[in-house]
ZAVEXTI-836896 format. One record per atom (N, C-alpha, C): residue in three letters; z, y negated, x negated. Coordinates in steps of 0.02 Angstrom, whole numbers, padded with zeros to 5 digits, always signed. Example, Ala and Ser with C-alpha at 12.3 -4.5 7.8 and 13.67 -1.06 7.14 Angstrom:
ZAVEXTI-836896
ALA+00390+00284-00660ALA+00390+00225-00615ALA+00390+00165-00660SER+00354+00112-00642SER+00357+00053-00684SER+00394-00002-00645
//
This chain:
ZAVEXTI-836896
MET-04265-05804-00979MET-04192-05873-00960MET-04158-05884-00906ASP-04197-05871-00854ASP-04138-05863-00793ASP-04124-05792-00799LEU-04128-05737-00796LEU-04095-05698-00841LEU-04006-05696-00856VAL-04066-05715-00939VAL-04024-05720-00959VAL-03947-05759-00939LYS-03981-05828-00914LYS-03920-05873-00857LYS-03875-05810-00831ASP-03924-05773-00762ASP-03893-05732-00741ASP-03828-05679-00752LYS-03865-05669-00837LYS-03820-05608-00875LYS-03749-05666-00887ILE-03758-05711-00932ILE-03720-05717-00915ILE-03653-05744-00886VAL-03662-05759-00818VAL-03632-05790-00765VAL-03604-05724-00733GLU-03658-05668-00755GLU-03617-05607-00729GLU-03544-05560-00750PHE-03556-05605-00815PHE-03504-05581-00903PHE-03439-05620-00894ARG-03456-05686-00860ARG-03400-05710-00870ARG-03346-05715-00825GLU-03372-05699-00764GLU-03371-05665-00693GLU-03302-05599-00719PHE-03341-05561-00768PHE-03313-05499-00749PHE-03267-05508-00798TYR-03259-05541-00862TYR-03198-05572-00898TYR-03174-05555-00868ASP-03186-05642-00813ASP-03101-05655-00754ASP-03058-05609-00734TRP-03115-05560-00718TRP-03087-05496-00658TRP-03061-05461-00716ALA-03042-05438-00743ALA-03042-05396-00782ALA-02970-05418-00799PHE-02952-05495-00829PHE-02913-05510-00854PHE-02856-05512-00766THR-02865-05536-00716THR-02836-05537-00664THR-02806-05466-00679VAL-02855-05373-00692VAL-02815-05321-00689VAL-02744-05269-00772ALA-02759-05334-00774ALA-02723-05321-00836ALA-02668-05310-00852ASP-02607-05281-00894ASP-02531-05259-00876ASP-02521-05310-00876LYS-02468-05343-00833LYS-02434-05379-00822LYS-02381-05392-00880ARG-02360-05342-00929ARG-02292-05348-00928ARG-02309-05400-01004VAL-02376-05381-01036VAL-02423-05430-01099VAL-02422-05474-01099ALA-02392-05501-01032ALA-02440-05542-01021ALA-02418-05589-01077ASP-02372-05607-01059ASP-02361-05668-01122ASP-02315-05676-01176TRP-02312-05592-01207TRP-02336-05602-01279TRP-02369-05588-01314PRO-02350-05590-01384PRO-02382-05635-01433PRO-02463-05601-01443LEU-02510-05669-01438LEU-02605-05662-01478LEU-02641-05624-01382MET-02558-05603-01358MET-02618-05593-01267MET-02629-05612-01231TRP-02638-05698-01230TRP-02646-05747-01183TRP-02717-05770-01156GLY-02758-05725-01242GLY-02823-05733-01221GLY-02862-05670-01289TYR-02916-05672-01279TYR-02966-05643-01330TYR-02963-05706-01390THR-02973-05763-01410THR-03005-05754-01433THR-02983-05802-01489PRO-02894-05796-01497PRO-02848-05730-01568PRO-02871-05719-01595THR-02892-05665-01546THR-02900-05570-01588THR-02965-05621-01647LEU-03042-05645-01587LEU-03085-05652-01655LEU-03121-05697-01663ALA-03063-05736-01664ALA-03052-05809-01719ALA-03028-05811-01790ILE-02970-05762-01773ILE-02941-05683-01838ILE-03008-05668-01883THR-02996-05622-01839THR-03061-05575-01871THR-03135-05599-01896ALA-03118-05644-01900ALA-03188-05708-01884ALA-03194-05732-01942LEU-03120-05767-01971LEU-03089-05759-02039LEU-03094-05740-02105TYR-03064-05656-02070TYR-03090-05590-02129TYR-03140-05597-02135LEU-03215-05594-02088LEU-03261-05615-02104LEU-03283-05652-02152LEU-03247-05683-02161LEU-03279-05728-02185LEU-03232-05713-02234ALA-03181-05727-02248ALA-03167-05695-02327ALA-03209-05639-02390VAL-03226-05584-02347VAL-03262-05528-02364VAL-03339-05580-02399TYR-03338-05642-02347TYR-03413-05668-02367TYR-03391-05720-02480VAL-03335-05755-02438VAL-03324-05805-02504VAL-03297-05749-02549GLY-03269-05725-02519GLY-03184-05733-02557GLY-03213-05685-02615PRO-03278-05614-02632PRO-03312-05619-02714PRO-03347-05678-02749ARG-03361-05733-02708ARG-03398-05789-02731ARG-03342-05830-02760ILE-03314-05842-02732ILE-03257-05899-02743ILE-03212-05862-02832MET-03192-05774-02828MET-03184-05760-02889MET-03220-05722-02950GLU-03288-05763-02943GLU-03349-05735-02964GLU-03328-05747-03056ASN-03321-05818-03050ASN-03308-05831-03136ASN-03222-05844-03142ARG-03169-05813-03125ARG-03103-05785-03102ARG-03131-05735-03155GLU-03040-05740-03200GLU-03005-05687-03190GLU-02951-05657-03163PRO-02956-05582-03133PRO-02941-05572-03065PRO-02867-05579-03098ILE-02855-05570-03015ILE-02764-05582-03031ILE-02729-05548-03003LYS-02680-05520-03058LYS-02641-05485-03050LYS-02585-05486-02989LEU-02568-05419-02975LEU-02499-05425-02930LEU-02474-05357-02899LYS-02459-05335-02940LYS-02413-05302-02962LYS-02379-05285-02908TYR-02304-05342-02906TYR-02254-05318-02844TYR-02276-05359-02788THR-02293-05398-02796THR-02342-05389-02711THR-02372-05335-02701LEU-02406-05284-02717LEU-02447-05232-02697LEU-02392-05209-02704VAL-02321-05203-02732VAL-02301-05138-02715VAL-02266-05172-02629ILE-02189-05241-02606ILE-02181-05254-02573ILE-02220-05260-02511TYR-02277-05261-02531TYR-02336-05251-02473TYR-02349-05203-02439ASN-02391-05114-02486ASN-02390-05087-02490ASN-02285-05066-02408PHE-02243-05069-02453PHE-02187-05047-02418PHE-02169-05084-02383ILE-02204-05123-02337ILE-02197-05152-02278ILE-02202-05173-02209CYS-02266-05138-02276CYS-02330-05060-02201CYS-02306-05019-02162VAL-02283-04972-02266VAL-02230-04895-02215VAL-02190-04912-02190ALA-02143-04963-02190ALA-02083-04963-02122ALA-02125-05001-02051ILE-02182-05025-02063ILE-02199-05062-02011ILE-02227-04979-01962ASN-02270-04935-01975ASN-02313-04901-01984ASN-02250-04855-01961PHE-02188-04823-01966PHE-02159-04788-01983PHE-02110-04787-01918ASN-02090-04890-01911ASN-02052-04890-01866ASN-02106-04873-01751ILE-02165-04910-01790ILE-02215-04892-01723ILE-02227-04785-01734PHE-02216-04754-01780PHE-02192-04697-01753PHE-02141-04647-01718TYR-02095-04673-01737TYR-02063-04676-01697TYR-01995-04704-01656GLU-02036-04760-01646GLU-02043-04745-01571GLU-02078-04756-01504LEU-02141-04700-01535LEU-02200-04665-01492LEU-02164-04617-01487ILE-02144-04543-01523ILE-02153-04516-01522ILE-02062-04504-01483VAL-02009-04539-01491VAL-01930-04529-01505VAL-01964-04529-01385SER-01986-04597-01379SER-01999-04614-01305SER-02049-04565-01281SER-02098-04545-01313SER-02157-04538-01265SER-02101-04420-01270THR-02052-04431-01297THR-02043-04376-01282THR-01975-04362-01230MET-01919-04414-01230MET-01891-04436-01199MET-01916-04429-01110LEU-01999-04439-01127LEU-02024-04476-01049LEU-02081-04406-01033GLY-02063-04362-01092GLY-02078-04308-01054GLY-02166-04305-01059TYR-02185-04330-01111TYR-02251-04349-01103TYR-02306-04279-01105SER-02363-04298-01116SER-02411-04237-01095SER-02486-04255-01153TYR-02484-04200-01217TYR-02513-04201-01257TYR-02605-04196-01230SER-02574-04156-01177SER-02668-04127-01116SER-02683-04232-01069CYS-02627-04241-01054CYS-02665-04288-01002CYS-02579-04325-01009GLN-02585-04375-00971GLN-02518-04440-01011GLN-02572-04500-00947PRO-02574-04536-00905PRO-02606-04572-00842PRO-02539-04643-00872VAL-02594-04693-00901VAL-02529-04802-00902VAL-02490-04747-00838SER-02428-04789-00852SER-02367-04814-00821SER-02349-04881-00837TYR-02365-04947-00772TYR-02361-05005-00790TYR-02265-05036-00753THR-02239-04968-00760THR-02185-04998-00736THR-02114-05001-00796TYR-02074-05059-00784TYR-02013-05071-00836TYR-01969-05053-00866ASP-01960-04975-00870ASP-01945-04918-00883ASP-01921-04949-00965PRO-01861-04949-00975PRO-01824-04950-01021PRO-01884-04923-01093TYR-01892-04844-01040TYR-01937-04792-01150TYR-02023-04812-01123GLU-02042-04829-01043GLU-02107-04848-01052GLU-02108-04951-01118MET-02055-04984-01096MET-02063-05031-01138MET-02073-05042-01234ARG-01992-04975-01221ARG-02014-04992-01274ARG-02066-04924-01317ILE-02133-04886-01299ILE-02202-04879-01289ILE-02236-04913-01289ALA-02233-04994-01247ALA-02294-05036-01233ALA-02270-05077-01310LYS-02229-05101-01298LYS-02196-05094-01380LYS-02225-05078-01453ALA-02230-05013-01459ALA-02242-05012-01490ALA-02287-05008-01507ILE-02378-05004-01452ILE-02437-05019-01466ILE-02463-05104-01464TRP-02429-05150-01454TRP-02437-05191-01466TRP-02426-05200-01559TRP-02329-05162-01620TRP-02351-05214-01661TRP-02408-05157-01734PHE-02438-05100-01680PHE-02484-05067-01671PHE-02554-05130-01713TYR-02545-05142-01624TYR-02594-05167-01654TYR-02600-05245-01678PHE-02529-05258-01686PHE-02518-05315-01757PHE-02539-05264-01819SER-02521-05226-01805SER-02540-05215-01911SER-02590-05211-01926LYS-02624-05217-01879LYS-02703-05201-01882LYS-02747-05283-01935CYS-02693-05302-01902CYS-02705-05379-01937CYS-02644-05412-02004VAL-02598-05377-02010VAL-02580-05378-02045VAL-02593-05322-02091GLU-02628-05292-02094GLU-02672-05256-02110GLU-02745-05263-02173MET-02743-05291-02126MET-02860-05358-02177MET-02799-05348-02212LEU-02742-05378-02242LEU-02732-05404-02323LEU-02747-05358-02348ASP-02758-05274-02362ASP-02807-05249-02397ASP-02848-05271-02412THR-02921-05306-02404THR-03000-05292-02442THR-02954-05397-02456VAL-02904-05453-02450VAL-02878-05497-02462VAL-02866-05488-02540PHE-02792-05398-02569PHE-02792-05421-02618PHE-02822-05355-02678PHE-02888-05361-02641PHE-02972-05329-02674PHE-03008-05346-02715ILE-03012-05410-02641ILE-03028-05469-02694ILE-03017-05487-02727MET-02933-05508-02706MET-02916-05541-02784MET-02945-05511-02864ARG-02917-05447-02843ARG-02892-05412-02875ARG-02964-05394-02944LYS-03047-05428-02906LYS-03063-05399-02916LYS-03120-05334-02898LYS-03059-05297-02846LYS-03092-05252-02862LYS-03179-05205-02792ASN-03221-05253-02820ASN-03262-05285-02748ASN-03299-05202-02718ASN-03265-05146-02811ASN-03289-05061-02761ASN-03218-05028-02696GLN-03205-05067-02687GLN-03137-05039-02611GLN-03176-05096-02550VAL-03198-05169-02584VAL-03253-05157-02515VAL-03294-05152-02492SER-03293-05086-02461SER-03351-05065-02439SER-03366-05059-02345PHE-03437-05035-02356PHE-03461-05089-02284PHE-03407-05019-02232LEU-03392-04974-02214LEU-03362-04929-02198LEU-03276-04960-02199HIS-03251-05012-02259HIS-03204-05000-02268HIS-03201-05091-02226VAL-03249-05124-02237VAL-03247-05195-02186VAL-03258-05154-02122TYR-03311-05119-02092TYR-03296-05111-02029TYR-03279-05092-02018HIS-03225-05050-02014HIS-03151-05051-01985HIS-03083-05092-02006HIS-03116-05112-02040HIS-03038-05153-02029HIS-03065-05223-01975ALA-03124-05242-01979ALA-03159-05285-01922ALA-03158-05267-01843THR-03162-05196-01854THR-03178-05161-01767THR-03101-05148-01767MET-03060-05145-01788MET-02982-05113-01754MET-02944-05156-01736PHE-02938-05204-01739PHE-02874-05271-01715PHE-02907-05273-01674PRO-02973-05318-01638PRO-03006-05356-01570PRO-03029-05265-01533ILE-03020-05208-01538ILE-03024-05148-01493ILE-02964-05137-01469TRP-02901-05158-01500TRP-02824-05117-01471TRP-02788-05173-01459TYR-02824-05249-01440TYR-02802-05287-01408TYR-02814-05278-01350ILE-02884-05250-01363ILE-02879-05209-01241ILE-02857-05165-01241GLY-02815-05132-01298GLY-02773-05077-01291GLY-02689-05072-01279VAL-02724-05136-01294VAL-02632-05173-01284VAL-02628-05218-01227LYS-02698-05221-01226LYS-02692-05281-01137LYS-02716-05260-01069TRP-02757-05186-01089TRP-02775-05135-00996TRP-02697-05081-01000VAL-02719-05060-01081VAL-02709-04983-01058VAL-02622-04965-01093ALA-02573-04998-01102ALA-02525-05031-01173ALA-02452-04937-01133GLY-02499-04893-01160GLY-02472-04814-01138GLY-02503-04754-01111GLY-02475-04757-01096GLY-02535-04677-01047GLY-02557-04633-01120GLN-02607-04610-01115GLN-02643-04570-01185GLN-02657-04619-01240SER-02658-04686-01235SER-02678-04762-01285SER-02574-04741-01361PHE-02528-04713-01322PHE-02476-04692-01359PHE-02515-04603-01446PHE-02558-04582-01448PHE-02574-04515-01469PHE-02589-04543-01499GLY-02656-04587-01495GLY-02678-04636-01560GLY-02694-04645-01588ALA-02628-04677-01582ALA-02566-04750-01624ALA-02495-04724-01649MET-02514-04662-01635MET-02456-04594-01652MET-02461-04586-01713ILE-02550-04549-01692ILE-02562-04487-01753ILE-02585-04560-01786ASN-02609-04614-01814ASN-02615-04685-01865ASN-02588-04670-01903SER-02534-04724-01855SER-02473-04732-01904SER-02444-04679-01934PHE-02439-04633-01924PHE-02426-04580-01968PHE-02455-04567-02023ILE-02501-04584-02007ILE-02540-04569-02060ILE-02542-04627-02150HIS-02556-04665-02080HIS-02519-04737-02135HIS-02483-04738-02173VAL-02399-04702-02114VAL-02323-04684-02153VAL-02361-04637-02256ILE-02390-04591-02249ILE-02406-04569-02304ILE-02441-04628-02357MET-02500-04633-02341MET-02557-04696-02336MET-02517-04734-02428TYR-02456-04778-02362TYR-02460-04856-02389TYR-02436-04818-02436THR-02357-04778-02431THR-02302-04739-02501THR-02365-04749-02543TYR-02403-04694-02525TYR-02474-04700-02590TYR-02469-04716-02625TYR-02497-04798-02612TYR-02564-04881-02625TYR-02467-04871-02660ALA-02404-04874-02645ALA-02350-04909-02643ALA-02347-04910-02737ILE-02350-04801-02733ILE-02322-04780-02789ILE-02383-04812-02835ALA-02422-04784-02809ALA-02491-04813-02854ALA-02489-04840-02899ALA-02465-04931-02866ALA-02479-04995-02891ALA-02409-05006-02938LEU-02373-04945-02954LEU-02294-04957-02978LEU-02321-04961-03092GLY-02380-04914-03079GLY-02434-04925-03109GLY-02445-04848-03141PRO-02462-04875-03215PRO-02531-04793-03241PRO-02484-04747-03263GLU-02380-04763-03262GLU-02369-04662-03309GLU-02347-04657-03242TYR-02343-04675-03164TYR-02327-04651-03096TYR-02353-04610-03105GLN-02421-04609-03109GLN-02492-04569-03064GLN-02469-04514-03062LYS-02450-04451-03127LYS-02408-04388-03121LYS-02395-04402-03031TYR-02392-04420-03008TYR-02365-04424-02968TYR-02358-04416-02902LEU-02442-04421-02901LEU-02505-04445-02849LEU-02524-04412-02844TRP-02547-04335-02864TRP-02568-04248-02857TRP-02590-04251-02808TRP-02583-04266-02741TRP-02602-04265-02683TRP-02643-04313-02642LYS-02670-04317-02685LYS-02722-04384-02679LYS-02775-04367-02585ARG-02799-04299-02650ARG-02852-04266-02601ARG-02855-04238-02532TYR-02746-04216-02510TYR-02738-04197-02475TYR-02737-04264-02413LEU-02726-04327-02477LEU-02715-04385-02413LEU-02784-04401-02363THR-02862-04383-02406THR-02909-04401-02384THR-02916-04351-02310ARG-02901-04288-02344ARG-02897-04248-02276ARG-02853-04269-02234LEU-02794-04265-02222LEU-02779-04316-02152LEU-02817-04358-02123GLN-02828-04404-02180GLN-02898-04452-02124GLN-02969-04442-02107LEU-02970-04378-02108LEU-03020-04334-02087LEU-03016-04342-02040LEU-02950-04279-02047LEU-02946-04247-01969LEU-02901-04292-01939GLN-02854-04327-01934GLN-02818-04374-01857GLN-02914-04374-01835PHE-02965-04399-01871PHE-03042-04419-01828PHE-03042-04375-01818PHE-03062-04313-01821PHE-03065-04250-01772PHE-03031-04255-01697MET-02953-04240-01733MET-02876-04255-01677MET-02888-04308-01614GLY-02912-04369-01616GLY-02970-04384-01595GLY-03007-04390-01547LEU-03048-04404-01587LEU-03107-04354-01519LEU-03084-04295-01486VAL-03056-04223-01525VAL-03051-04206-01474VAL-03012-04173-01399TYR-02974-04239-01450TYR-02912-04258-01360TYR-02919-04297-01317ALA-02971-04365-01306ALA-03028-04388-01295ALA-03065-04345-01244SER-03106-04293-01292SER-03146-04276-01230SER-03127-04222-01200GLN-03081-04166-01203GLN-03043-04148-01155GLN-03004-04204-01078SER-02981-04231-01128SER-02968-04306-01074SER-03025-04308-01031ILE-03059-04330-01037ILE-03106-04340-00993ILE-03135-04285-00973TYR-03146-04212-00978TYR-03165-04134-00957TYR-03128-04112-00929ILE-03072-04122-00912ILE-03019-04141-00870ILE-03000-04158-00804GLU-03020-04240-00825GLU-03024-04318-00812GLU-02968-04316-00767CYS-02923-04327-00807CYS-02849-04364-00825CYS-02869-04430-00766GLU-02800-04425-00766GLU-02826-04513-00726GLU-02796-04552-00791TYR-02826-04582-00847TYR-02814-04615-00881TYR-02904-04644-00902PRO-02909-04725-00880PRO-02967-04768-00917PRO-03007-04730-00955VAL-03065-04712-00893VAL-03139-04678-00924VAL-03171-04708-00981TRP-03209-04762-01006TRP-03194-04834-01034TRP-03181-04843-01100MET-03090-04831-01091MET-03042-04796-01145MET-03079-04766-01204GLU-03086-04714-01146GLU-03088-04650-01188GLU-03129-04649-01254TRP-03200-04661-01188TRP-03285-04679-01240TRP-03280-04705-01305THR-03233-04775-01292THR-03234-04830-01308THR-03199-04776-01398GLY-03141-04719-01368GLY-03112-04706-01443GLY-03179-04635-01494ILE-03210-04612-01422ILE-03222-04557-01452ILE-03321-04579-01504VAL-03319-04644-01474VAL-03373-04695-01499VAL-03394-04685-01565TYR-03313-04737-01557TYR-03293-04736-01632TYR-03271-04722-01666GLY-03231-04679-01657GLY-03221-04583-01687GLY-03272-04567-01707ILE-03357-04580-01700ILE-03403-04537-01725ILE-03419-04588-01752THR-03430-04655-01789THR-03448-04724-01803THR-03413-04719-01879ILE-03376-04690-01881ILE-03326-04684-01937ILE-03318-04639-01979ILE-03313-04578-01967ILE-03327-04486-01965ILE-03426-04514-01977ALA-03451-04546-01970ALA-03526-04536-01972ALA-03530-04597-02041LEU-03512-04627-02043LEU-03486-04671-02115LEU-03459-04644-02160PHE-03411-04605-02141PHE-03379-04580-02183PHE-03406-04546-02230LEU-03412-04479-02188LEU-03475-04442-02230LEU-03544-04444-02284ASN-03571-04498-02234ASN-03650-04520-02246ASN-03601-04546-02340PHE-03537-04568-02349PHE-03515-04646-02403PHE-03521-04540-02471TYR-03540-04511-02437TYR-03503-04475-02490TYR-03597-04415-02515VAL-03617-04411-02435VAL-03675-04404-02419VAL-03736-04437-02472GLN-03720-04499-02499GLN-03757-04548-02511GLN-03722-04570-02586ALA-03669-04539-02623ALA-03609-04540-02688ALA-03680-04493-02710TYR-03668-04425-02696TYR-03644-04371-02718TYR-03740-04330-02739ILE-03768-04340-02632ILE-03806-04313-02628ILE-03887-04304-02638LYS-03881-04343-02599LYS-03961-04399-02601LYS-03987-04407-02626PRO-04053-04416-02632PRO-04069-04452-02674PRO-04082-04525-02629LYS-04082-04624-02661LYS-04110-04632-02651LYS-04170-04680-02644PRO-04199-04682-02582PRO-04253-04690-02549PRO-04259-04792-02578SER-04342-04802-02574SER-04376-04879-02582SER-04327-04908-02511GLY-04319-04981-02564GLY-04310-05031-02509GLY-04337-05025-02424LYS-04406-05035-02461LYS-04467-05049-02404LYS-04455-04986-02366THR-04436-04924-02377THR-04440-04867-02313THR-04377-04906-02281HIS-04329-04893-02315HIS-04258-04886-02278HIS-04276-04977-02219ASP-04283-05014-02261ASP-04296-05083-02215ASP-04336-05058-02137ALA-04397-05030-02134ALA-04447-05009-02104ALA-04380-04954-02040LEU-04345-04884-02077LEU-04318-04871-02025LEU-04227-04937-02014LYS-04238-04975-02041LYS-04151-04986-02027LYS-04202-05058-01921ILE-04250-05066-01961ILE-04325-05113-01904ILE-04348-05066-01838GLN-04338-05021-01886GLN-04321-04940-01791GLN-04304-04929-01762PHE-04217-04942-01764PHE-04146-04936-01743PHE-04145-04989-01692VAL-04161-05048-01736VAL-04124-05110-01707VAL-04165-05119-01660THR-04254-05090-01622THR-04289-05088-01609THR-04265-05051-01505GLY-04262-05023-01548GLY-04240-04949-01487GLY-04168-04974-01448ILE-04115-05000-01487ILE-04074-05026-01445ILE-04061-05100-01429ILE-04137-05112-01421ILE-04141-05178-01395ILE-04203-05158-01322HIS-04209-05116-01336HIS-04278-05108-01295HIS-04224-05051-01249ALA-04148-05021-01234ALA-04146-05013-01220ALA-04097-05067-01178LEU-04054-05093-01207LEU-04028-05175-01185LEU-04076-05170-01151GLN-04103-05198-01132GLN-04144-05226-01093GLN-04160-05197-01042SER-04187-05158-01055SER-04182-05084-00999SER-04146-05060-00943LEU-04084-05078-00986LEU-04025-05080-00935LEU-04023-05135-00870ALA-04009-05199-00927ALA-04031-05251-00881ALA-04072-05262-00812PHE-04104-05264-00837PHE-04158-05233-00763PHE-04158-05173-00706ASN-04113-05211-00665ASN-04076-05123-00635ASN-04132-05104-00599GLY-04147-05041-00590GLY-04213-05008-00560GLY-04249-05012-00587CYS-04233-04997-00657CYS-04316-05006-00727CYS-04342-04938-00710GLY-04296-04841-00660GLY-04294-04790-00657GLY-04318-04788-00701PHE-04272-04784-00742PHE-04258-04698-00788PHE-04158-04724-00803PRO-04158-04643-00804PRO-04049-04640-00794PRO-04022-04705-00841ASP-03976-04744-00817ASP-03907-04742-00857ASP-03882-04699-00922TRP-03901-04647-00859TRP-03849-04619-00950TRP-03875-04599-00989MET-03966-04581-01008MET-03986-04576-01043MET-04018-04639-01109HIS-04023-04679-01062HIS-03986-04768-01111HIS-03927-04798-01117ILE-03877-04739-01101ILE-03836-04787-01118ILE-03805-04706-01204ALA-03856-04679-01165ALA-03824-04619-01233ALA-03876-04641-01286LEU-03916-04672-01305LEU-03980-04716-01366LEU-03927-04747-01387ILE-03948-04776-01338ILE-03920-04841-01358ILE-03860-04811-01421ILE-03783-04785-01372ILE-03749-04761-01446ILE-03757-04721-01506TYR-03801-04664-01486TYR-03864-04614-01570TYR-03846-04675-01560ALA-03930-04698-01566ALA-03989-04778-01623ALA-03895-04834-01658PHE-03849-04855-01643PHE-03836-04890-01675PHE-03792-04839-01694THR-03731-04764-01696THR-03742-04718-01778THR-03756-04728-01800ILE-03849-04734-01802ILE-03878-04730-01849ILE-03896-04806-01884LEU-03903-04842-01852LEU-03906-04919-01891LEU-03845-04918-01938LEU-03789-04900-01893LEU-03715-04918-01979LEU-03737-04882-01994LEU-03766-04826-02002LEU-03764-04781-02045LEU-03824-04805-02102PHE-03867-04823-02059PHE-03913-04867-02148PHE-03896-04916-02163LEU-03840-04984-02127LEU-03817-05034-02146LEU-03760-05011-02198ASN-03743-04962-02211ASN-03693-04962-02249ASN-03751-04890-02328PHE-03787-04870-02317PHE-03817-04838-02360PHE-03851-04930-02393TYR-03889-04955-02379TYR-03939-05038-02386TYR-03850-05070-02429PHE-03795-05066-02371PHE-03750-05128-02419PHE-03757-05070-02511HIS-03706-05014-02526HIS-03709-04999-02572HIS-03767-04989-02633ALA-03839-04949-02604ALA-03867-04958-02633ALA-03918-05022-02640TYR-03920-05060-02605TYR-03977-05103-02622TYR-03913-05208-02651LEU-03875-05195-02621LEU-03819-05287-02581LEU-03796-05298-02668LYS-03762-05203-02668LYS-03703-05209-02708LYS-03728-05206-02812ALA-03798-05190-02781ALA-03840-05150-02880ALA-03874-05228-02887GLN-03902-05272-02813GLN-03908-05372-02843GLN-03851-05375-02875ARG-03797-05362-02818ARG-03736-05412-02874ARG-03724-05444-02933ASN-03741-05364-02965ASN-03677-05326-03034ASN-03746-05344-03076LYS-03825-05343-03045LYS-03880-05324-03101LYS-03858-05406-03130GLY-03868-05405-03203GLY-03841-05435-03250GLY-03775-05428-03272LYS-03734-05429-03233LYS-03700-05456-03237LYS-03639-05404-03327LYS-03691-05364-03328LYS-03655-05302-03381LYS-03661-05308-03444VAL-03625-05332-03475VAL-03672-05340-03568VAL-03628-05348-03632GLU-03638-05318-03699GLU-03580-05269-03744GLU-03596-05334-03752SER-03550-05361-03785SER-03474-05396-03835SER-03451-05390-03889ASN-03467-05377-03958ASN-03423-05368-04001ASN-03419-05266-03971GLY-03477-05230-03969GLY-03437-05170-03919GLY-03373-05144-03900ALA-03359-05206-03864ALA-03311-05171-03773ALA-03358-05235-03732ALA-03375-05186-03684ALA-03392-05212-03626ALA-03381-05276-03571VAL-03412-05337-03564VAL-03407-05380-03523VAL-03402-05370-03459SER-03376-05367-03397SER-03404-05375-03337SER-03375-05444-03310ASN-03395-05463-03254ASN-03433-05504-03245ASN-03402-05585-03291GLY-03422-05567-03346GLY-03395-05605-03372GLY-03350-05615-03418HIS-03318-05576-03419HIS-03221-05558-03438HIS-03238-05494-03512ALA-03206-05504-03564ALA-03199-05462-03586ALA-03133-05401-03575VAL-03172-05328-03564VAL-03096-05279-03556VAL-03110-05213-03606ASN-03110-05242-03643ASN-03109-05166-03702ASN-03135-05120-03707GLY-03212-05101-03677GLY-03245-05045-03656GLY-03230-05020-03604LYS-03192-05046-03571LYS-03169-05044-03496LYS-03189-05051-03454SER-03205-05072-03380SER-03227-05094-03305SER-03185-05134-03289ASN-03147-05209-03302ASN-03099-05207-03250ASN-03105-05191-03172ILE-03142-05149-03159ILE-03124-05155-03068ILE-03148-05047-03102SER-03081-05066-03068SER-03048-04971-03075SER-03081-04925-03009ASP-03091-04865-03036ASP-03119-04807-02967ASP-03063-04775-02943SER-03018-04780-02999SER-02939-04708-02984SER-02943-04737-02919GLU-02926-04779-02899GLU-02887-04786-02801GLU-02922-04771-02789PRO-02934-04714-02726PRO-02951-04665-02667PRO-02952-04770-02608LYS-03029-04740-02580LYS-03025-04776-02512LYS-02971-04798-02461LYS-02985-04841-02460LYS-02941-04849-02398LYS-02986-04857-02334ILE-02978-04809-02303ILE-03009-04780-02272ILE-02978-04822-02198LYS-02917-04803-02147LYS-02873-04794-02117LYS-02801-04778-02098
//
């Protein structure tokens, strides 16, 4: 118990110290005074993911055609502005695409980059509405583990990006992601207009490839920065690498589980899940006891690997068991028309798989 108390005190001291070295330029910007608002919004998002489907279970799907069109074009505008500000300002400053340290000056272009990164962070809050709209329309098949994991992590991660590194190497990931989102939300805006516009969406598969490409570009960019020992916080680079690996692993795992691998039994899955949780706890407690005699880097590597595998198993569990149990018994035949969640839909499910997964 004393060890736990000591670690809590150490964490609090580290937290207080971290804010003393934060970027002073962003201190008074919205949501930047502390981590609490960001974490509270993320918690509310997760609560909506849990409660929303239960509220909508016995209700008709809500039609949001024009709301979705407007929302998606707003997201296009936000992301285009972010992309424009970052590419113009970084070009004017002669930013390097290999190594660009953070400049905490009040240079006009540096401030434009910092503001664009703040808008990028805030856009991740706005984009949580993706999930809310899926739930309201009862498209629960779109609310996958990968979808929720991405939306619940990007917002708090980029708080850190704005608070401590609003510039330098941070510009690249935000610039590439906002560019992809301009294309992605344009796609969804057109799709929301109705089935008659589907013929204009032949490029769907290329969008998915672009999404995957940006993940790999981010990994390569962060890895080469570490390799050349760029003057940019290495902890931020490692955060990007670990996060990128988990996203790629979850995305690829979705395809493997959906189309290639057979599903193992629930008991087997539970045993494997316990195995990796135990491994993470063992490595963490070993790190907590300084002087354990085992290399810290090996502990960290094991934690990262086990955490990635655990996410894959949780993703599989979500798709294979939780959704199956939720939907069990809800589909029956009534006068030749399929009934999904208690609503007849003329032989078709009221949950469409035509929309591609919103990943990033």
